[in-house]
C-alpha positions as protocol buffer text, in pm:
chain_id: "A"
residue {
  index: 1
  type: MET
  ca { x: 8595 y: 12323 z: 13203 }
}
residue {
  index: 2
  type: SER
  ca { x: 8377 y: 12013 z: 13160 }
}
residue {
  index: 3
  type: GLU
  ca { x: 8141 y: 11869 z: 13422 }
}
residue {
  index: 4
  type: ALA
  ca { x: 8262 y: 11552 z: 13593 }
}
residue {
  index: 5
  type: ALA
  ca { x: 7986 y: 11293 z: 13624 }
}
residue {
  index: 6
  type: PRO
  ca { x: 7936 y: 11136 z: 13970 }
}
residue {
  index: 7
  type: ASP
  ca { x: 8089 y: 10794 z: 14019 }
}
residue {
  index: 8
  type: PRO
  ca { x: 7857 y: 10588 z: 14250 }
}
residue {
  index: 9
  type: GLN
  ca { x: 8040 y: 10366 z: 14498 }
}
residue {
  index: 10
  type: SER
  ca { x: 7912 y: 10148 z: 14780 }
}
residue {
  index: 11
  type: SER
  ca { x: 8073 y: 10214 z: 15115 }
}
residue {
  index: 12
  type: LEU
  ca { x: 8094 y: 10010 z: 15432 }
}
residue {
  index: 13
  type: ARG
  ca { x: 7874 y: 10272 z: 15594 }
}
residue {
  index: 14
  type: GLU
  ca { x: 7595 y: 10200 z: 15344 }
}
residue {
  index: 15
  type: LEU
  ca { x: 7627 y: 9823 z: 15383 }
}
residue {
  index: 16
  type: LEU
  ca { x: 7588 y: 9861 z: 15758 }
}
residue {
  index: 17
  type: GLY
  ca { x: 7275 y: 10068 z: 15711 }
}
residue {
  index: 18
  type: GLY
  ca { x: 7432 y: 10407 z: 15774 }
}
residue {
  index: 19
  type: THR
  ca { x: 7388 y: 10729 z: 15579 }
}
residue {
  index: 20
  type: LYS
  ca { x: 7533 y: 10724 z: 15231 }
}
residue {
  index: 21
  type: GLU
  ca { x: 7814 y: 10973 z: 15183 }
}
residue {
  index: 22
  type: PRO
  ca { x: 7712 y: 11238 z: 14929 }
}
residue {
  index: 23
  type: GLU
  ca { x: 7878 y: 11243 z: 14589 }
}
residue {
  index: 24
  type: PHE
  ca { x: 8061 y: 11544 z: 14451 }
}
residue {
  index: 25
  type: GLU
  ca { x: 8130 y: 11700 z: 14114 }
}
residue {
  index: 26
  type: LEU
  ca { x: 8408 y: 11921 z: 13980 }
}
residue {
  index: 27
  type: LYS
  ca { x: 8424 y: 12133 z: 13668 }
}
residue {
  index: 28
  type: LEU
  ca { x: 8730 y: 11981 z: 13509 }
}
residue {
  index: 29
  type: LEU
  ca { x: 9019 y: 12131 z: 13317 }
}
residue {
  index: 30
  type: PRO
  ca { x: 9046 y: 12081 z: 12938 }
}
residue {
  index: 31
  type: GLY
  ca { x: 9127 y: 11719 z: 12860 }
}
residue {
  index: 32
  type: TRP
  ca { x: 9074 y: 11605 z: 13219 }
}
residue {
  index: 33
  type: GLU
  ca { x: 8839 y: 11318 z: 13309 }
}
residue {
  index: 34
  type: ARG
  ca { x: 8714 y: 11154 z: 13626 }
}
residue {
  index: 35
  type: HIS
  ca { x: 8808 y: 10790 z: 13683 }
}
residue {
  index: 36
  type: SER
  ca { x: 8723 y: 10518 z: 13935 }
}
residue {
  index: 37
  type: PRO
  ca { x: 9042 y: 10337 z: 14044 }
}
residue {
  index: 38
  type: ASP
  ca { x: 8898 y: 9992 z: 13978 }
}
residue {
  index: 39
  type: GLU
  ca { x: 9006 y: 9696 z: 13765 }
}
residue {
  index: 40
  type: ALA
  ca { x: 8796 y: 9802 z: 13465 }
}
residue {
  index: 41
  type: ASP
  ca { x: 8960 y: 10144 z: 13461 }
}
residue {
  index: 42
  type: ARG
  ca { x: 9308 y: 9993 z: 13499 }
}
residue {
  index: 43
  type: ALA
  ca { x: 9244 y: 9759 z: 13208 }
}
residue {
  index: 44
  type: ALA
  ca { x: 9119 y: 10045 z: 12990 }
}
residue {
  index: 45
  type: MET
  ca { x: 9426 y: 10254 z: 13072 }
}
residue {
  index: 46
  type: ASP
  ca { x: 9655 y: 9959 z: 12998 }
}
residue {
  index: 47
  type: ALA
  ca { x: 9484 y: 9899 z: 12662 }
}
residue {
  index: 48
  type: ALA
  ca { x: 9527 y: 10266 z: 12568 }
}
residue {
  index: 49
  type: LEU
  ca { x: 9898 y: 10253 z: 12660 }
}
residue {
  index: 50
  type: LYS
  ca { x: 9947 y: 9933 z: 12463 }
}
residue {
  index: 51
  type: LYS
  ca { x: 9784 y: 10083 z: 12154 }
}
residue {
  index: 52
  type: ARG
  ca { x: 9998 y: 10396 z: 12180 }
}
residue {
  index: 53
  type: PHE
  ca { x: 10333 y: 10215 z: 12219 }
}
residue {
  index: 54
  type: MET
  ca { x: 10257 y: 9944 z: 11964 }
}
residue {
  index: 55
  type: SER
  ca { x: 10181 y: 10216 z: 11710 }
}
residue {
  index: 56
  type: ILE
  ca { x: 10545 y: 10329 z: 11742 }
}
residue {
  index: 57
  type: ASN
  ca { x: 10678 y: 9972 z: 11768 }
}
residue {
  index: 58
  type: ARG
  ca { x: 10799 y: 10010 z: 12128 }
}
residue {
  index: 59
  type: PRO
  ca { x: 10650 y: 9714 z: 12319 }
}
residue {
  index: 60
  type: GLU
  ca { x: 10923 y: 9738 z: 12585 }
}
residue {
  index: 61
  type: LEU
  ca { x: 10794 y: 10082 z: 12684 }
}
residue {
  index: 62
  type: HIS
  ca { x: 10446 y: 9939 z: 12727 }
}
residue {
  index: 63
  type: ALA
  ca { x: 10583 y: 9669 z: 12958 }
}
residue {
  index: 64
  type: SER
  ca { x: 10758 y: 9931 z: 13170 }
}
residue {
  index: 65
  type: MET
  ca { x: 10454 y: 10160 z: 13186 }
}
residue {
  index: 66
  type: ARG
  ca { x: 10223 y: 9868 z: 13266 }
}
residue {
  index: 67
  type: ALA
  ca { x: 10435 y: 9786 z: 13572 }
}
residue {
  index: 68
  type: GLN
  ca { x: 10410 y: 10150 z: 13688 }
}
residue {
  index: 69
  type: LEU
  ca { x: 10036 y: 10146 z: 13616 }
}
residue {
  index: 70
  type: ASP
  ca { x: 9986 y: 9834 z: 13828 }
}
residue {
  index: 71
  type: GLN
  ca { x: 10182 y: 9992 z: 14114 }
}
residue {
  index: 72
  type: ALA
  ca { x: 9976 y: 10311 z: 14094 }
}
residue {
  index: 73
  type: TYR
  ca { x: 9642 y: 10126 z: 14106 }
}
residue {
  index: 74
  type: ALA
  ca { x: 9761 y: 9903 z: 14390 }
}
residue {
  index: 75
  type: LEU
  ca { x: 9861 y: 10214 z: 14587 }
}
residue {
  index: 76
  type: MET
  ca { x: 9524 y: 10382 z: 14518 }
}
residue {
  index: 77
  type: LYS
  ca { x: 9345 y: 10068 z: 14641 }
}
residue {
  index: 78
  type: GLN
  ca { x: 9558 y: 10067 z: 14956 }
}
residue {
  index: 79
  type: GLN
  ca { x: 9481 y: 10435 z: 15017 }
}
residue {
  index: 80
  type: GLN
  ca { x: 9108 y: 10380 z: 14950 }
}
residue {
  index: 81
  type: VAL
  ca { x: 9099 y: 10640 z: 14674 }
}
residue {
  index: 82
  type: LYS
  ca { x: 8740 y: 10727 z: 14581 }
}
residue {
  index: 83
  type: ALA
  ca { x: 8819 y: 10879 z: 14242 }
}
residue {
  index: 84
  type: TYR
  ca { x: 9103 y: 11036 z: 14050 }
}
residue {
  index: 85
  type: PHE
  ca { x: 9118 y: 11308 z: 13789 }
}
residue {
  index: 86
  type: ALA
  ca { x: 9376 y: 11339 z: 13513 }
}
residue {
  index: 87
  type: ALA
  ca { x: 9429 y: 11464 z: 13156 }
}
residue {
  index: 88
  type: THR
  ca { x: 9334 y: 11141 z: 12976 }
}
residue {
  index: 89
  type: ALA
  ca { x: 9099 y: 11275 z: 12706 }
}
residue {
  index: 90
  type: GLU
  ca { x: 9185 y: 11402 z: 12361 }
}
residue {
  index: 91
  type: THR
  ca { x: 9192 y: 11781 z: 12353 }
}
residue {
  index: 92
  type: ASP
  ca { x: 9314 y: 12064 z: 12133 }
}
residue {
  index: 93
  type: SER
  ca { x: 9414 y: 12264 z: 12440 }
}
residue {
  index: 94
  type: LEU
  ca { x: 9783 y: 12337 z: 12483 }
}
residue {
  index: 95
  type: ALA
  ca { x: 9737 y: 12404 z: 12855 }
}
residue {
  index: 96
  type: ILE
  ca { x: 9777 y: 12046 z: 12978 }
}
residue {
  index: 97
  type: ILE
  ca { x: 9894 y: 12026 z: 13338 }
}
residue {
  index: 98
  type: PRO
  ca { x: 10144 y: 11745 z: 13417 }
}
residue {
  index: 99
  type: GLY
  ca { x: 9966 y: 11611 z: 13720 }
}
residue {
  index: 100
  type: ALA
  ca { x: 9655 y: 11453 z: 13872 }
}
residue {
  index: 101
  type: ILE
  ca { x: 9410 y: 11485 z: 14161 }
}
residue {
  index: 102
  type: VAL
  ca { x: 9303 y: 11198 z: 14387 }
}
residue {
  index: 103
  type: ALA
  ca { x: 9004 y: 11202 z: 14621 }
}
residue {
  index: 104
  type: THR
  ca { x: 8999 y: 11026 z: 14957 }
}
residue {
  index: 105
  type: THR
  ca { x: 8796 y: 11049 z: 15278 }
}
residue {
  index: 106
  type: PHE
  ca { x: 8976 y: 11177 z: 15587 }
}
residue {
  index: 107
  type: HIS
  ca { x: 8839 y: 11043 z: 15918 }
}
residue {
  index: 108
  type: ALA
  ca { x: 8888 y: 11240 z: 16238 }
}
residue {
  index: 109
  type: GLY
  ca { x: 9044 y: 11018 z: 16503 }
}
residue {
  index: 110
  type: SER
  ca { x: 8909 y: 10911 z: 16842 }
}
residue {
  index: 111
  type: GLY
  ca { x: 8554 y: 11023 z: 16768 }
}
residue {
  index: 112
  type: GLY
  ca { x: 8663 y: 11385 z: 16742 }
}
residue {
  index: 113
  type: THR
  ca { x: 8614 y: 11639 z: 16465 }
}
residue {
  index: 114
  type: LEU
  ca { x: 8829 y: 11776 z: 16186 }
}
residue {
  index: 115
  type: ASP
  ca { x: 8910 y: 12085 z: 16392 }
}
residue {
  index: 116
  type: THR
  ca { x: 9212 y: 11928 z: 16563 }
}
residue {
  index: 117
  type: HIS
  ca { x: 9358 y: 11815 z: 16230 }
}
residue {
  index: 118
  type: VAL
  ca { x: 9292 y: 12152 z: 16068 }
}
residue {
  index: 119
  type: ALA
  ca { x: 9462 y: 12332 z: 16356 }
}
residue {
  index: 120
  type: ALA
  ca { x: 9765 y: 12101 z: 16315 }
}
residue {
  index: 121
  type: ILE
  ca { x: 9807 y: 12160 z: 15940 }
}
residue {
  index: 122
  type: ILE
  ca { x: 9767 y: 12534 z: 15990 }
}
residue {
  index: 123
  type: ARG
  ca { x: 10043 y: 12521 z: 16252 }
}
residue {
  index: 124
  type: ASP
  ca { x: 10274 y: 12272 z: 16075 }
}
residue {
  index: 125
  type: HIS
  ca { x: 10215 y: 12344 z: 15706 }
}
residue {
  index: 126
  type: GLY
  ca { x: 10079 y: 12698 z: 15694 }
}
residue {
  index: 127
  type: ALA
  ca { x: 9742 y: 12582 z: 15561 }
}
residue {
  index: 128
  type: LYS
  ca { x: 9502 y: 12859 z: 15458 }
}
residue {
  index: 129
  type: PRO
  ca { x: 9146 y: 12890 z: 15325 }
}
residue {
  index: 130
  type: LEU
  ca { x: 9118 y: 12840 z: 14948 }
}
residue {
  index: 131
  type: PHE
  ca { x: 9060 y: 13185 z: 14791 }
}
residue {
  index: 132
  type: GLY
  ca { x: 8950 y: 13300 z: 15137 }
}
residue {
  index: 133
  type: ASP
  ca { x: 8668 y: 13042 z: 15145 }
}
residue {
  index: 134
  type: LYS
  ca { x: 8686 y: 12886 z: 15493 }
}
residue {
  index: 135
  type: ARG
  ca { x: 8496 y: 12577 z: 15379 }
}
residue {
  index: 136
  type: PHE
  ca { x: 8821 y: 12466 z: 15212 }
}
residue {
  index: 137
  type: ILE
  ca { x: 9164 y: 12446 z: 15373 }
}
residue {
  index: 138
  type: ARG
  ca { x: 9472 y: 12428 z: 15148 }
}
residue {
  index: 139
  type: TYR
  ca { x: 9844 y: 12368 z: 15190 }
}
residue {
  index: 140
  type: GLU
  ca { x: 10131 y: 12245 z: 14973 }
}
residue {
  index: 141
  type: ARG
  ca { x: 10468 y: 12075 z: 15004 }
}
residue {
  index: 142
  type: GLU
  ca { x: 10755 y: 11985 z: 14768 }
}
residue {
  index: 143
  type: SER
  ca { x: 11000 y: 11700 z: 14718 }
}
residue {
  index: 144
  type: THR
  ca { x: 11248 y: 11588 z: 14452 }
}
residue {
  index: 145
  type: LYS
  ca { x: 11177 y: 11253 z: 14288 }
}
residue {
  index: 146
  type: THR
  ca { x: 11344 y: 11027 z: 14032 }
}
residue {
  index: 147
  type: ALA
  ca { x: 11168 y: 10735 z: 13862 }
}
residue {
  index: 148
  type: ASP
  ca { x: 11339 y: 10448 z: 13676 }
}
residue {
  index: 149
  type: GLY
  ca { x: 11653 y: 10638 z: 13583 }
}
residue {
  index: 150
  type: ASP
  ca { x: 11467 y: 10940 z: 13449 }
}
residue {
  index: 151
  type: GLU
  ca { x: 11577 y: 11295 z: 13513 }
}
residue {
  index: 152
  type: PRO
  ca { x: 11479 y: 11411 z: 13865 }
}
residue {
  index: 153
  type: VAL
  ca { x: 11176 y: 11636 z: 13895 }
}
residue {
  index: 154
  type: VAL
  ca { x: 11029 y: 11856 z: 14165 }
}
residue {
  index: 155
  type: ALA
  ca { x: 10696 y: 11712 z: 14279 }
}
residue {
  index: 156
  type: THR
  ca { x: 10456 y: 11962 z: 14432 }
}
residue {
  index: 157
  type: THR
  ca { x: 10168 y: 11820 z: 14635 }
}
residue {
  index: 158
  type: ILE
  ca { x: 9870 y: 12044 z: 14708 }
}
residue {
  index: 159
  type: VAL
  ca { x: 9624 y: 11917 z: 14969 }
}
residue {
  index: 160
  type: TYR
  ca { x: 9270 y: 12050 z: 14992 }
}
residue {
  index: 161
  type: MET
  ca { x: 9012 y: 11949 z: 15252 }
}
residue {
  index: 162
  type: THR
  ca { x: 8648 y: 12031 z: 15310 }
}
residue {
  index: 163
  type: PRO
  ca { x: 8400 y: 11876 z: 15558 }
}
residue {
  index: 164
  type: VAL
  ca { x: 8162 y: 11610 z: 15426 }
}
residue {
  index: 165
  type: PRO
  ca { x: 7802 y: 11735 z: 15462 }
}
residue {
  index: 166
  type: GLY
  ca { x: 7610 y: 11551 z: 15733 }
}
residue {
  index: 167
  type: SER
  ca { x: 7923 y: 11414 z: 15900 }
}
residue {
  index: 168
  type: LYS
  ca { x: 7919 y: 11667 z: 16186 }
}
residue {
  index: 169
  type: ARG
  ca { x: 8276 y: 11756 z: 16084 }
}
residue {
  index: 170
  type: ARG
  ca { x: 8396 y: 11404 z: 16160 }
}
residue {
  index: 171
  type: ARG
  ca { x: 8485 y: 11330 z: 15798 }
}
residue {
  index: 172
  type: GLY
  ca { x: 8647 y: 11542 z: 15532 }
}
residue {
  index: 173
  type: LEU
  ca { x: 8683 y: 11509 z: 15157 }
}
residue {
  index: 174
  type: GLN
  ca { x: 9056 y: 11535 z: 15084 }
}
residue {
  index: 175
  type: LEU
  ca { x: 9163 y: 11623 z: 14731 }
}
residue {
  index: 176
  type: THR
  ca { x: 9535 y: 11577 z: 14676 }
}
residue {
  index: 177
  type: ALA
  ca { x: 9684 y: 11728 z: 14360 }
}
residue {
  index: 178
  type: THR
  ca { x: 10034 y: 11639 z: 14246 }
}
residue {
  index: 179
  type: ILE
  ca { x: 10219 y: 11823 z: 13971 }
}
residue {
  index: 180
  type: ALA
  ca { x: 10575 y: 11777 z: 13850 }
}
residue {
  index: 181
  type: ARG
  ca { x: 10817 y: 12029 z: 13708 }
}
residue {
  index: 182
  type: PRO
  ca { x: 11179 y: 12003 z: 13588 }
}
residue {
  index: 183
  type: LEU
  ca { x: 11456 y: 12106 z: 13826 }
}
residue {
  index: 184
  type: ASP
  ca { x: 11535 y: 12413 z: 13616 }
}
residue {
  index: 185
  type: MET
  ca { x: 11179 y: 12547 z: 13649 }
}
residue {
  index: 186
  type: THR
  ca { x: 11157 y: 12764 z: 13960 }
}
residue {
  index: 187
  type: ALA
  ca { x: 10864 y: 12781 z: 14198 }
}
residue {
  index: 188
  type: THR
  ca { x: 10802 y: 13138 z: 14076 }
}
residue {
  index: 189
  type: ASP
  ca { x: 10789 y: 13044 z: 13707 }
}
residue {
  index: 190
  type: GLU
  ca { x: 10474 y: 13193 z: 13548 }
}
residue {
  index: 191
  type: LYS
  ca { x: 10374 y: 12861 z: 13388 }
}
residue {
  index: 192
  type: PHE
  ca { x: 10407 y: 12674 z: 13717 }
}
residue {
  index: 193
  type: LEU
  ca { x: 10205 y: 12939 z: 13902 }
}
residue {
  index: 194
  type: ALA
  ca { x: 9938 y: 12912 z: 13630 }
}
residue {
  index: 195
  type: TRP
  ca { x: 9924 y: 12533 z: 13679 }
}
residue {
  index: 196
  type: LYS
  ca { x: 9865 y: 12575 z: 14052 }
}
residue {
  index: 197
  type: LEU
  ca { x: 9603 y: 12844 z: 13997 }
}
residue {
  index: 198
  type: ALA
  ca { x: 9417 y: 12620 z: 13750 }
}
residue {
  index: 199
  type: LEU
  ca { x: 9407 y: 12338 z: 14007 }
}
residue {
  index: 200
  type: ASP
  ca { x: 9287 y: 12578 z: 14277 }
}
residue {
  index: 201
  type: VAL
  ca { x: 9007 y: 12700 z: 14051 }
}
residue {
  index: 202
  type: CYS
  ca { x: 8910 y: 12343 z: 13962 }
}
residue {
  index: 203
  type: VAL
  ca { x: 8882 y: 12241 z: 14328 }
}
residue {
  index: 204
  type: SER
  ca { x: 8689 y: 12559 z: 14414 }
}
residue {
  index: 205
  type: THR
  ca { x: 8408 y: 12445 z: 14179 }
}
residue {
  index: 206
  type: LEU
  ca { x: 8330 y: 12144 z: 14399 }
}
residue {
  index: 207
  type: ARG
  ca { x: 7957 y: 12082 z: 14428 }
}
residue {
  index: 208
  type: TRP
  ca { x: 7796 y: 11822 z: 14653 }
}
residue {
  index: 209
  type: VAL
  ca { x: 7531 y: 11595 z: 14502 }
}
residue {
  index: 210
  type: PRO
  ca { x: 7263 y: 11464 z: 14743 }
}
residue {
  index: 211
  type: ALA
  ca { x: 7270 y: 11086 z: 14791 }
}
């Protein structure tokens, strides 16, 4: 795994004179990189897609992918995504996972703490500590999705949460991983289980960086 460099971002809390939220790092999977969901990153991704599809003389595919790219970045902006992680780097590894991880901040409602939310996801989704580490809570859910006439896939979403240091358990870092598998791949398939384990291990390496 490679070390993900911190991605400094100004928050409303900082602008108002509050305490800066600490940054975090993950040891990433082969070929994975950390990205900031901003305009510069979107433009770089679009340029890479254009180069790839023009090299095979398929400009119509670039147009289609650019529309999906714009939708994805608009959604990340709406959801106030802090960073996302995906397999965007060149690598010789054959163990590329078809998915991504997005990082957001979860705010406890009504001035309370995360405890009420954690109790709810344990009750409703069977959430459990990650590898027995009670600093992290983890649960997953599945749905079937179809995009632009493609074959349907099973999308598995794994949600991890850990309290933000210094927040008095009022804020949590939520890492949401999404991986897709074909309909004929079962949930007990060894490859699929290996994908989930790799994501679990990646998240378990989280390290907070002082502001």
